[in-house]
N, C-alpha and C positions, 0 to 999 in steps of 0.2 A: 545604610550608605551615607556618605557625607554630602551635604548640600552646600553649594558655593556659587559664586558669580558665574553666569553663563559664559563659557569660553567661545571663541570664534571658530575654532577648527577642531577636528578629532584629535590631532596631535596635542593641541592645547588642553583638551579635556583629559587626556591621559596624563599629561604633565601635571595638571592640578592634582590628580589622584596620586601620582608618584611622589609629589612633594609632601602630601599629607602623611606619608609613611616614612619618608627619608629624613624627616625632622631637620631639614636644613643641610644635611650632609650631601656631599657630591655624589654619593652612591648609596644604594639600598642594601644594607646588610642582610644576610640570609635569614636572620631572626626576624627582621622587619618584613621581609618577603613572606615568611611563613605566617606572620600575623595577618598580612593582607589575604593570603590564601584562606585562612580560617574565617576571618571576620567578613570579608567582602565576597570572596568567591565561594564561601561556604563549603570548602573542601576539607571537611573535618578529619579525614583520615591522613591528610598531608602531614609529613614530619620534616625534620631538618634535612634528611636525605632527599626528600621531594624538592625542597627549595634549592638545594645545591645542584640537583640534576637540571633544574630550570636554568640556573646560572651557567652551568657547563654547556647547555644547549643553545642559549640565546645571547649570552654575553660574548662579545668579540674582543673587548679590551683586556689585554693580558694582565695588567695590574689589578683590575677589578676581579678577574677570575682567581688570581692568586690570593686575594683578600676575601674570597668567598662573598662577594657583593655584586650588585648589578647596577650599572649606570642607567640613565634614562633611556638611551638608545637601545640597550638590551631589554629594558622593561617594555619599550614600545614594540620591539620585535615579538616579545612574548604576547603582549595584548592583541597584536594583529595576526597571530598565528592560529592554526586550526585548533590548538589547545583551548583557545578562548572563543571558539565558534559556539553559537547557541545550541547546535546539534551535538550531542554526546558522541565523541569520536570512537568510543568503545562500541557504539551501535553501528558503525560503518562496516563491521565484520559480523558474521553469523555468530550470535551469542546465545540464542534461545534453544530450548530443548527441542530437537528435531526427531525425537523418537515417539512422539504422540501420534494418534490416528489423525488422518487428514481432516476429520470433523473438527479438530481443535485448532485449525488455522484459518486465517483470512488468506485467500489466494488471489494474486493479481490476475484479473481476467478481462479479456477483450471481446467485443461484439462486432460482427461483420468486419473482421480484421483486414480483409483484402481491400476494403474501400479507403480511398484517400479523400473522399468528399461525401456528398449527399447520396441518398438511396435511390434516386431517380435517374440522374444522368452522370453520376460521379464516376471517377476513374478507379478501376481495379488495378492494383500494382503490387508486384513482389516486394518492393521496398517497404510497403506497409507492414509486412510481416517482420522484416528486419528491424524496422523502427520500434514495433511493439516489443520484440524480444530484447532489444538493447535497452528498453526502458524497464526491463525486469518482468515483463508479462509472462505468466506461466500457463495461461489458458487462451488458446487462439481458436478462431472460428473459420471454417471453410465450407461454403455452400457449393455443392457439386451438381452439375447438370450435364445431359448428353451434349457432346460437341461433334463437329464434323470429323470425318476420317477416324471414327472410333477413338477420339481423344476427349476424355472428360474435361469439362471446363469449369471455371469458378467465376461466378458473378452473382449479382442480386437478381434472382429470377423475375421474369416478366417486367423488366425495366430496361432502360437504355444505358445502364452502366456497362462499362467495357468489360471484356472477358480475358482471362488468363488461363493457361493450361494447368490442370491439376498436378501433372508430373513436375512442373516447374515450382509449384508451391511446396510440394513435399521435399524437393531438392533444396530449396531455399531454407526451409525449416531445419532440415538435417544439417545444413552448413552453419546455421547461426543459433540453434537452440540453446547451446551451452556456453556462449561467449561470456555471458554475464553471470549466470547462475548454474550450478551443477544439479539443481533440483528439478523434479518432474515438470514437464511441459504437457499441457492437456490440449490436444487438437480435437476440436468439436466439428465433426463432419456432418453437415446437414445434407443428406443424400437424396437427390431427386433423379438419379440416373436409372436407366434401364438395366436389366440383369446383365446384358452383354457388356455394357460399359462399367458396371460394378466389378466385373471380372477384370477389366483392364486396370481399374483402380487397385484391385488386390495385387496384381502383378507389379505395379509400380511401388506399392508399399513394401513388398518383399525385396525387390531388386534395389531400391534406393536405401531402405533402412537396414537391410542385411542382418548382421548378427546382433543388432539391437533387440531382436525379437526373442522374448521369453515365451515359450509356448507350453510349458508344463509347470505345475505348482512346485514350489520349493519344498523339499522333503521335511525340513525342520519347522515349517510354519503350519499352523492350524488352518483349516479351511476358512475362507473369508478374510484372511489377513494377508497383508503384503509385507515385504521386508522392511526393516528399519533403515534409516539413512546410512548406516554403516555396512549394509549388506553389499557384498562384492560379487556374489555368484551370478553368472550368466548361463542360462539354459536355453538351448535351441531345440524345438520340436517340429514335427511335420505339419501339424494342423492347429490353427488358431483356436478351433473349437475345444481343444483340450483345456483351454483356460476359462471356459464358461463356468467358473466356480466363484468368482470374486464379487460380482455385483449384478444387480438387476435394476432397471429403471421402471418406476411405477408412476401412474398418474396420481397426483395429489387429490384426495377426496376431503380430508379433514384431519385435524390434529388427533381427535379421538380414534379415528380409523387407523391412522398411522401408528399410534401408540399400541393399539390392540392387534394389528395385522401386519404391519411393516417390519421386515427384518433389518438388522443393522447394515446389511450389504445392499439394501434397496435405497433408491434416492429419487428426488423429485426436482422439477424445474418449473418456474413460473414467471409470468410477465410482471413488470413493475406495478401495474394497477392492482392486480390481485395480491401481490406481496405487500403493497402499502396498506391495503384494507386489512389484511391479517395482522400486520405489525401494529396498526393503530387500535384494532379492536381486540386482539388476542396476543398481546406482546409476550406475556409470560409463557403461554403455550408455544409460541413461535421459538422463543429462546430454548425451551426444553426440547422441542423438535430438532433444532439445529445442534443440540448436544449429542444426538444419536445418529442423525442423518445429514448427508451433504445436500445442500440446496443451492441452485443456481438462479440468480435473478437476471433478467435481460430487459433492455429498453422496449417500450411500447412500439408496436408496428406503425403507429401514427407519427412517429418521429422521423418523418421523411428527410429532414435536414440533417439527420444523424446527431441530433442534440442529445444531451445526457440528463439523467436524473441525478439527484444528490445521493451518492452512495452511502453517506453516513447513516441514513435512516434504516438501511438494511444491515449494515455492520452492527448497529445498535441491538439487533435481535440475533446476531451471531451467524448470519448467512455467510457461507464461505466464499462462493463464487459470484461476486457482484460485478457483472460484465458491463463495461462501458465502451463507447465509441472512442478509441484512442486518437482518432484523427480530429476530434472536435476539442478545441481549446476552451479553457474557462475554468470556473470554480470546481466542477466535479472532477476534472482531471488533475487540478491542483491538489485536491484532497486525496485522490488516488496516489499521486506521486509522493505526497507527504506521508501517507500511511505506509507505503511500501519502500521508502528509503530506509526504513528501520530494518533491523536484522540483516545488515549487510546488503540490502537491496536484492535479496535472493528470490523475492516474489512470494515468500511464505512468512507470515507473521503470526505468532502464537496469539490466540485470542485471550483477552483478559480473564482473570479468575472468575469474575461475576458471570461470564458466559460459558464457563466450563462446568461439567457435571459436579454437583455438590449437594449437600443437604439444605442449602439455602435457595430460595426462589428469587428471581430477578425479573422485573418488568420495567423496561426503559421508559414507559409512559408515566409511571409514577413520578411525582414531583421530587421526592427526596429518597435517598437510599442509605444515608448515613446519619447517625445522630449528630456527628460533627463533620462539617464539610471541610474541604480543602480550600484554602484561600490562596489565590494567585495574585501577587502584587507586582505590577510591571511599571517601570519608568521608561518611556520611550524618550531617549535623550537627544539623539541627533541622527542625521543621515550624512552620507558622503558619496560624491561622484554619481549622483542620480542621472539617468539618461534623460536627455531633453527631447522634446517632441520634434517631429519632422519639420514642423513649421518654424522651428528655431525660436519660437516665442519663449518668453521667460516662464520658468516652471514655478507654480504656486503649490508646493506639495503639502500633503497631510498624510498621516498614517492611520489606517484602520486596523485594529486588532480584533480578530474574530475567534470565538470559541465554537467549535463544532463538536457536539456530543449528543447526549440524550436531550430531549426537548427542553427540560428545565435548566440545562447547563449552557445551551446555545445562546451566545450573546455577542455583541460587537460594540466597540467604542472607538471614537475618533480623537485624534489630537487636534489642536488648532491648526490653521493653515499658515504657512510661512510664505510671504510674498517674494516672488522673483529670486529664488535661491535653489539651485540644483546642486551646487558644489558642496555646501556644508550647512544645510538647514538645521536649526536647533529648536527643538520642541520642549524638552524637559517636562513631559506630560505624564502625570501619575494615573494609573488605572488599577482598579481592584475588582477581581472576579471571584465569585463564590461558586465552587464546582463540587457537585455531588459525586460524580463518577469520573474522576480524572483519567483513569485507565483507558477510557474509550475516547477521550477528547483529542482533537487536533487543534493546534494553534496556528492561525494564519495571519501573517503580517503583510498587509497590502498597502503599498504606496500609491497614492492617486494625486492627480493634478486637478486642482479646483478650477474649472473652466467657467463656472457661473454660480449663481446663488444656490441652485439646487442640482447642479450638474458637475461631474468630474470624470476624468479619464484615467485608465489604468496606466501605471508606470512600471511597476514591478511587484513581485510578491515572493513570499517564502512560507511554506507550510511544513510543520513537523508534529510528531506525536507529543503530547504533554509529557509522557514518560521518557522522552529522549531530550527534553529541554534542560540545559545546564543552568545552574543558579549563578548569581553574581553578575559582574560586568561582562557582557558578551556582545559579539558582533553578529549581525544577521545577514547572510549573503542573499542578494536579491536575484530572482529569476524572471525571465521574460514569459510571455503568454504560452510559448511552446515548451517551457520548462528548461530553457537553456540559461546558462550562467550569464549574469550581467556584470561580472567582475570588472572593475573594482567597486561597483555600486553596493552599498551596504547600509545597515542601520546599526546604531550603537544603543544598547539597552541595559537595564539592570533588572534582574529577575529574583524575586523572593517567593518561596513557597512555604506556607504554614499548613502542615498536614495533620490530620487526626492520628491518634495512636494506631499502630499497625493492627490489622485484623478486625477493625471496627466496621464490619459490613453486615448490618442486621438484615433480617428477613424483609421481604418487600412491604409487609404491613407497617413497618416502622418508617413512616414517611415524614416525621417531624424532626427538626433539629433547631438548636439555638446557636446562632453564630456567636463566637467568642467576642465579647466586648473589649477584650484586652489587646486585640490585634491592632497595632498602630498602623494607620494609613501610611503607605510608602510615600515618604516625602522625598526623601533623597533616593456360448456350445459345439461337434464332431463331424466334419466333412473336410474336403480339401479347402485350402485357403480361398481359392476362387469361388467355390460353392458358398462358403461362408459370407463373403462380401456380396455375392449375387443375391443371397437370400436376406441380406441384412437391411431391413428398413432402418434400423438404428442399432449400432453397437458401439462398444467402447473398447479400444485397444490401449493398453497401458504400455508406454514405451519407457525405455531407459529414462525416462524422464519425458517420454512422449506418450500422452494419453489421447486416444482417438474416440470421438463420438459420432455415430452415424444416425441421422434422422431423415425421415422421408414422409411425403404426403400420402404415399400408398404403402400397403403392407404386402410384399410379395409372398407367394405360396410356393413352398418347395419341400419335397420329401415328406409330405404330410404334416408339416408344421408351419406356423407363422412365426416369424421372428419380429419382435416388436420392442421398441422402447419409446419413452416419451421424448423428451428433448435432450436432457443431460443425465448422465449416470454418476452416481456417487457411491462411496463405500467406506466402511471403517478400514482405512488402509493408511500406510505410513509412507511419507515421502522418501524417495530413494536418493542416495548420495554417492557420488563418485562411482557410478556404474553405467553400463550400457545395456539395459534390460528392458524388454517389452512385455506388457501384460495385456490380455484380452478379456473384456467383460462383455457379457451378452445375456439378454433375456429371451427365452423361448416362450412364445405365447401359444398355448394349445388351441 
């Protein structure tokens, strides 16, 4: 990129760039625009047709259009359009392979979804489910307890949190489950109800969900598999127990035990503390486990304030269902939002190749995984229209760029602070990051207000996957703490990525690399439905995109069998697309 005198506004910065390619002419010819696309935006597949299509789209002056050129105003419109956003616009639609088993995806997951606050006196609200679903969440949690007048209720048991009706929750989910995404929603039902009220729950599930219920296996699928995303068939049967063929939930004992005894349709769930210990001590085994089985991670019970852990540490080992408290704002939810805005925001993101089954091993704790790393070179140029504090004091902004990935890749760097400028602060700050596994990385741009020598306050942020980041001159849209747009607040940056040759992912033992010295630093189961739910201490019903999990502190006895699962159920199954089908998964414990 070209280096020049610091301009005073974003418009001036773009004008400087425009002039460097227009060579003094009053308009930018298509050939010069193409040169800009190649050299600065690094869009190497662009051709003359690409340049001319940009002129047709953004140039409004008729003479310039006829001459196949672009005036500065047209160039400005182009540079401020979504085409030049740092997030790859092709990734705003579903573009990944959706025919893989669910074990191959990260799935947006919520914990204690009904709560809008803490776990002691917080409010339970139907809107919390709507909020999570509209954020693309595909795994919701419902804690059910006996209520008055034979109406099951939902709340955080043995606390002062408020209560809502189970039937209202199911109705709300049925209404909003597919507003944002057509892919499976997983409803995790933590069941503490008596057998009588479990029967009521079953009646509501049938009456509210109706023909979404698939109660027999599809003829053309092998046992243990679910339809592909393109499957359209809906089958209705009389008993949910007919579907006790797809998965069973088992208690996690150890990786070797799972490897020797666990079937692909069995799954496990664990609290963050246990998962963290396994991830740090047996990362390679955890990755291999998650290549075969679904794993759900949930926050520690001690998090009474509904705080969250950092989800990245569990994505690093390939855990699919990393559940967070969606009502709690901050870094963990920023990372979750960033991860799942990818692939059209559908709530399913295909895991990187290093986490998928292969003949190569991967341990995220190892310091290096490539002989040659990827170099990310960033220039944080300027900001525009940053929100001011409520006190209306002058803003002293700086930008913190954070890399969230495997431990050796996780870094953060700050620009200098610009005094008293929220309208158009200019930093022109160079940053260089060496990244070993970019496929797992999230990039977070956080603007902060310097309030003291060692203190600062949040202003806005934006997080995106490394693999969704565009190169060249790009603008970064800023978001508030709750993930809402702060438009027109934004950053203006330059991105350069120097990557190793494709396919250079050696085995985990190869943990050394030599950074290239030539990289220039960037300067510029069978009973009635009621009986099934009554007997179910835990079960999993797969809906049209609705998956239900039942868990309980007691194991009811009925018809000579115990029905049992641990906390969450997983299976080698495929997400469903554009269908209204329900699946039931159950484990019978003899």
